[in-house]
N, C-alpha and C positions, 0 to 999 in steps of 0.2 A: 389704469395698474393689473385687469386682466387683461388687455390687449398682450401689455406686456410681459405677463406672465407665460403668456399663452407663446408669444412669439419666441422664447427663451426655450422653453419647451420643444418647440418643431425644431428651433436651428440647433437642439441635441439630438434631438432624433435626427436628424437629416443627415448630419456628420454621423451617427453614428449608422447609419443604415449605407453612409458611403462606405465605411472602411468594411463594412461587414460584406458589402456586393464587391469590394475591391480582394478580398479575400478568398472567397466564392469562386472568381475567376482564375485568381496564379495561387495555382495552393502551394507555390516556393512561397508565400508571402506570410505562411498563415502562423507567423511568430504572436508572440504572449503579449510585446511590445503597444501593438495592435489593439490589442483589449484593454489592456492599460492604458494607450490613447486614449480609448473610446471612453472607459470611465470615469480619467480625469478630465477628459474636455466638458464630460456632462455637468462636471459639481461645478466646475467653474463657470458655464453658461449659466446652468439653474440659480447658484449665488449672483451672480455679476446681477441677471434680470429680476431676484425677489429687491435687489436693492435698488433698482433702477424701476421698480414699480414702486415701493415706502417711498422713494426720493417725488416721484410723478405726481402725489397726493400732498407735498408740503410734507412730509414731515421730515424735521428736524435731526439728522445722522451726530447731531451735539451732545444733543440733551436725551438723545436716543442711546451714544454710547456710554452716558453717565449711568442710566438707569439699568441697562445692561451687567457693567462695573459691578452694582449695588445687588444684583441680582446672581451674578456671577456665581458666588461664594454658596451661595445655597441651592442652585439651581447642580453646580457640580458635586457635592455631596447626592444627591437624588438621582443623577444621570451618571455616574462614576463610570460604571459596568458600561452605557452605550457609550459613552464616549472615549473608554479603552480599545470596544470591542472598533469604534469608525476609524481610531489610529493607529491599530493591529494592521488593520485593512491596509492602511495607507502605505504600511511598512509592507505588507507581502505585495503591494502592484509595487512599490518602487525597487526593493530588493531583488526582488527575481527570483527568489529559492522554493517560491511553489504558486503554478501560474498554471490556466486554466489546461484541461488536458490532459497533466501530468496524474501518475500511477501512485499515489499516497499510503504510508501505511501510520496509525498512533500508535501512541502506548498500550491501548486498552484494543489489541490487534486489530484495531478497524480497518477496513483496504476496499481504495475505492477511486476513483477518476473525481478530479477536479472539473467540479462543471462551471460553477460562477463561482466568484471572489466577490458580496455584496460588503456597503456599508458597515453593516453588522457580523455578518454572518458569511460563510462559504460553505456551499451546495457539493456536499460530495455523495456522487452514486455507484451505489455498492456493484460486486458482481453478480446481486439478485435482483441488479433492477432496481434498488429502493433506496431515495434523495434523504438522504440526511444533511441536517444543520446542524452545522457546527459552529460557532460562537467563533472569532477570528483573535481573539485574544489565547483562548485553548490554543492555534496551531501558530503563534508567537511562542508559548512561555513554555511551553512541553518540546519531548524530543520527539522529533514528525524523520521518520524514512520516507525521504521520494526516491520512488526505483526509477524514474528516467528524466531524470532532472539535466544528465550532462549527455547519455546514450542513450539509444531506444533499442541495447539488449542488456541484458545479465545476467549472472551463472547460479546455475541451482545446485542443491547439494541436495541425495539423496544416500541414505545407510541403508541395507540389509546383510544379511548373514546365512552363512552355507555352514550343512555338516561339516566336521572336523574331517580330513582326508581325503575331498573334495580338487579336482586338479587347478589349479589357479590358475592358467590358461585358457582353460575352458569356461574359465565361470567370468574373466577378463572379454571375451570374444562372445560370449553371452552378453555382457550389458553391455558394449559398443555397436552391438546389432540391435538391442533391444531400443537406444538413443535413434539408431537409424527411424523406428519404426515413429518414433514421436514428428508430429505434422512440425511444429513450430522450434527442433533444434537443432541449433548452425552447426552440422557437423563437416565441412567444408571449408572454413576462414582461419590461414593460417595461422597457427600461435594459439589457436584459440579452441584445437581439438577435443574431445571428451576425455577425460580421465579417469581414471579406474586405481585405487587405492585398496592398500590393507591398513586397513586404522585400528586393527585389536585384535582381540583373543578374546572371546567371550565364554559367558562360564557352559555356554553349550553351543556357539559356532562361531566359527573365523567372520568376523563383520570387516565389510566392503562402504566403502565409499563412491560413489560414483559421482560424477564434478561435469555438468554441462553444459553451453551457452544456449541460449534461448531470445529470440526476436520478441516482439514489443506485444504482441499477444501474449508468446510463454510469459513474458512480466506479467500483463493483467491479467494471467488464469495460472495460479498456481499451483492451483490445487490440482485442476484439470490438466494441468501438463506433468504433474508428477505421476498421478491414476495412472496418464496412460502412459509412462514408463514403466510403471511398477506392473501393469496388465503384459504387457511385450515382455516385461522379464522375466516371469512368474510362467509363461509360456514356452519360451527360449532354455529356462532351468528345467523346467519337464522335460523337452524333449531331448535333453542331452544328460536325462541322466542324474542330473545334480539336485540331490538332497535341500529344503529346507527344514530344516531342523525346530524341535520340536521342545521346549524345556523338558528337564525328566531331574526328578528327586531321588533319593534314597531315602528308606522310609525302614527304622531300624524299630522293628516289636520286640518289647519286654515279657517274659510272661516268667513267671514262680512256679517251678516245678516242685512239689510237696514228696515222691517216690524217695523213697531212701538210697536210691539209684546216684539220686544227680539234686542236690539243694542249691544250688547257684543257678541264677540269673541263665537265660539265654540270651544271644542275638542274632536277629533273623534278620540278614539284609535283601529289601526285596527293590529293587531298581522299576520302579513303574513313571510313565509318562502322564503327568500335568493335562 
């Protein structure tokens, strides 16, 4: 029995090793299908090995099936969460909406790269190099944003404001030049050039929105990409004499004059930056 179990584990390891070796030799073959095939092969070989090992010691599977059927109800209630995660893991592997290497975002604002899809949980590596173990049922039943499912690039939106009276064309030129300063920005793709939009008239500023496409590296580092753009934009706006406004408020001070000349309250308007 132990020999059969060891043989099954060895066969499973050998098949997965061959798949991993083929992927390393041919980068073009790095497809999620290879990972799914390796995981399913492991499950099938191990289950077949367990049944073969039990059969080698004379266990009657007919009586075993009766016992398993009697215990399945109680075990099902006790292991409901585990079974749910296992089935959810199979759904993720077969469906293909979540693959190893994808950059995802959950409802809890958790972002990271899928590192492993196991039987119970999925391992997600965040940008801080922290491995998080998320149950498979959570990935199946909650809303999930996959940033790299179909294409390896995406579009980012960054908003900013300038003072009223600023030259809009000069602001547009500065924003486009700031996009070019971002390493992972795609500025020469036909039909996907950076766009500058006047999005609104704010209380203290003209509000603009910059839309630009970034590569896979930028998709996986959205915070760093946005920070790089804003850093370059502030420098260019300052060099062109364009002011980034600060909030202002009108403060009205009421005072009661007790003199005989004026018995009415006086309103004094003072404009003061906050």
